[in-house]
N, C-alpha and C positions, 0 to 999 in steps of 0.2 A: 412627422416621421423622418423627413429628410434631416431635420435638425438633430434628432436623436441619433441617427446613423453617423452624422458628422461628429457629434460629441463623442460617441463610442470610438470612432476611428482615431480621434485626437488622443484619447486616453490610451488606446492601444499603442499608438506610435510613441507616446511618452514612456509607456511601460517598457517597450522594446528598446528604446534608445538608452535607457539607464542601465540596461543589463551589463554593459561593460564600462560604466562610469561609477563614481562613488555614490551610493544610494543616499538620498537625503535622510532616509530613516536611520542609517548607520550613525549619523551625527546627532541624532535625537534619541536619547535613551528612554524617553517616555513612551510607553506602549499605548497605541491607539486601541479603542474598543474594537473587538472583532465583529464584523457585520456578517453574521451567519444567515443563510448558507454562503460559503465562500465561492462555490461553483455549483450551479444547478445541474441535476440529472447526471452526476458523475459518481458512480460507485467505485469502491476500491481505490480511494484517492492516495496518491503518492506525491509528496512535495519535496523538492530539493532546493536548498539555499546555497547560493554562491558565496563562499567565505570572503572573497575579495570585494564584491559589490554589494552584498546583502540582498540581492534580488533572487526571485524564485522562479522555478520551472515546475509546472503542474502537469501530471498525467493521471488518467483514470479510465475506467471502462466506459466506452461509448454505449448509450442505451440501445443502439442497433446492433451491437456486437460485430461490427464489420470493418472497423478501422482503428488506427491509433493516432491520436493527436497530442500536441503539446501546446502549452500557452505559457507566457512569461509576464511577470509584473514585479515591480520593486516594492510593492505593498501588498500584503495578503488580501486586503479589502478590494484591491484593483483586479484580482484574478478573474472575477466574474465579468469584468468589462473587457478584458484582454481578448484580442482576436485569436482564436485557436488556429493552429496550422496542422493539417493532416500530413503526417510524415510517412505513413504506410497504410495500404489498403489490403484487405484479405485477398487471397488467391481465388481464382475462379473454380478450381477443383483441387483435389488432393489435400495434403496436409496444409494447415493454416488457411482453410477455405470457409470456416464458419466458427461461431462462438468464440470470438476474440475477447478474452477475459483478462482482467486484472494485470495490466502492464505496469511494470516498475522500471524507473530510470535510475541508473547507477553509473558513476564515473569510476572506472577501474584502470589503474596504470595510465591515466591520461586520455583514455578513450571512453566514449559513451556506449553503454549497453542498455537495451530494453529487454527484460525478461517477461514473457507473457505466455498465456495458455491459449490453445486453439484446438478445434476439431476438424474433421474431414466432412465436407458437405454430404458425402454418401453415408457417413457414420458420425452424426453431429456430436455425440457425447463420447467419442473416442478422444478425450481431452489429453493432450500432452504439452510439454513445455518447450518453448522455442526462444531464440535469441536474435536480436537485431544489433548491429554495430555501426557506430559513426565516429570517424576520426577527427571531426571538426571540433574546435574549441567551444563553440556554441551549438548545443544539440538541435537548434532550429535551423542551422545551416548545414551545408555538406550533404553527403549521400548516406542513406541508411542501407546497410547490406544485410541480407538474410544469411544468418550463420548456421541455420538448421536447428535440429532438435537438440535440446539439452537432455541427454540420456542418463538414466539412472540404472540401478541394478534390476529393476522390474519393468516390464512392459505392461503398465496398467495406468488407470486414471490418475493423472498427476497435474498439479497446477501450483500457482502462487509461490514461485521461486523468489527468494530474497537473498541478498548476499551482504556480508559484513566482514571486516577484518578485526583481529584481536591477537595481541602478542605476536605480531609478525606473520600470522597465518590468515588466509582468507577462507571463509566458510560459506556454504550454501545451506539454507533451510528451505524446505518445501513441503507441500501436502501431497500424499499419495495413498492410494488404496493398497492394502496388503494382498498377497497372492490368493488366500482363501476367500477374499472379499467379504470378510466378516464386519467391515465398516466401510464407510464412504471414503474417509481419508484420515490419516494420522500425520504427525509432524516427524520429519526425518532430517538428519544433519550429516554433512560430509565436508571434508576439506576439498577445496578446489585446486586443481593443478593447472588450470587456465581459466580465463573468464567465461569459457563455454563448456567446461567439462569438470567432472569430479573424480575423486579416487576413493578407494576403500581405505579404512572401514566406513561403512554406511550404517547408521544406527537410528533406531526409533527413540525419540525423546518424549513423545506424548501421544497417547491413544485416547479416543473418545469413550470414556468409561463412566464419567460422572453424570448424574441425572440431567443436569442442565446442558450437557454436551450432546445429548442424543435425542433432542426434541425434534421430531419430524425426520431428521437424518442423523446418522452417527458421523459427526464431522469435527475435525480439528483442521483449521486452514488459516490463510491470511496472516502469516507470521510477520512480525516487525521487531527489530532489535534496538534497544536503547541501553547505554551504560550509565550507571549512576553510582557514585561511591565505590564500594568494593564488589558490586554486583554487575553481571551481564544479565539483563532482563529481556524476555521475549514475550510479547503479547501475541495472542492468537484469537480467532473467532470460532464459534461452535454452534451447532444445530442448524435448522432450516433458516433460510434467509428472509424470513418474515419477522414478526414482532418477537419471536423466540430467539433470534440471533443475539449473541452476547459475546463479550470479550473476557478472556481469561489471561492468566499470567504464569509463566515459568521463569525461574531464575537459577543462576549458578554463581558460585564464587568466582571472582575475576581471575584467581590463580588456579582454578580447577581445570581438569582435562575436559574440554567441551565435547569430546567424542566419547566420553564415558556416560552412559545413560544415568548412572547413579549420581552424577554431578548436578543433575537438573531436579528442581523441586517445583511442585505445582500447588498453587492456591486452590482450595477446594470449592470456592465460590467465585462467580464472575466478578470482575472488578469494574465492569461497566455494562449496563443492561437497559432494557426499556423502562421508561418512566412516564406513565400516562399523564401525570400532573404537569409535566413540561412538554407534552406532545413529542416525546422522543421514542421511536419504535425501531427496534432492530439495529442498534448501533454496532459497528464493527469494521473489520478489514481496514485497519488503521496504518498510519505511518507516523514518524516523529520528525520534528524539525525545530530549529531555533527560531524564536520570534525576531522581530525587526531590531530588537536591541542586541541580538547576537548572543544572549545569555539565557533567556527564559525558554524553557522547554514547552513545546506545544504538541498536543495530540491532534492529528488530522484523521478524520473518520467519516463514514457515511451513516446516514439514518433517514428514515421517513418521518413525516410529521403527522401521520394518521395510521391507524391500526388495520382497518379493513382494506385489503388490497384491491387495486384496480386491475383485475386479471390474476396472474400468478406472480410469485416472487421474481421470476425471470422477465415477464412481460411488463410488469409495473415499473415504469422508468424513474420513479421519483425517489430514488435514493440520492440525496444531495450530499455534497462534500461539506464538512463543517470543521471548525477548529476550536480548541479550548486550551486554556493554560493548565499545565500540570503542576499540582502541588505535591510535596513529598512528605511522608510521615517520618517519625523519629527513627524508624528502622530502615529508611531509605527506599520505601515502596511508593509507587505513584498513588495519589489521591485524585480521583476523577469526578468527585461530587463536591459542589461548593457548600457553603454554610446552610443553604436552603434545602439541601438534600437532593438536588437534581442530578 
């Protein structure tokens, strides 16, 4: 046991020390096979790659829903060995005191921001979106400040904020329930006027209307953006977070007005779903990142390797973070199954 702990510590130190040095992987274009899962018991995985060093920072949902942690490594396969650092813990009462869900890490204008969802311990499912900020160059260093709630046009169940820039503008996409509460969440978009606020117009770009989006719950959530060719593509997840959870795709032309709902198109079938043949159940809530060669696109997502839950979708902790290479079809859309059909 002691030897194992020492070995893990050594790997963690090596991973941390290379965060601000030239990563060895950057000098070797050969992709190493991915050792899945890349991190155990971390749903809603978000992975950020430092363009200078090629090293990675990982964030995801803690299975206890009580804290936010980061870990770093210069190889994706080393993330599971890296020592996590808790950078924020839930409050004892009031906002941000329970159900700490789906944190995302973003660098905006040279500062680090974490967007996450949380409830009030007195009202656990009064989920709203909140922001942390860190001015340090390395997000594992410095102080994280609570910036308060990221407010939208509605005071309703909201979560899964993600941000991206396009054509000189910064946007926020998030999941939120409508005022009549006819569904659990749809996807909304707005332009940001600061890293912690949005401005009008605020528009809906996808509601859960397709059969595969309303299994158990009527849900569109967990958006992530990737640009490829002449398209801005947005993946999202839908339905209950058991084996029925699956990923869909929206896309817009890169020159289109992203605040016009008519600019967005939706694939009618999921692009990634459960497959019993390969023991993949409920894949979803993904992010995108470049592989260690700095060129290849990777899908980072969570899934379970069994169908029958140990408890409920919330209490079963075994949604593990995984990675897979994205291939692209001749129309520029992502292909997420390999030749064997998994």
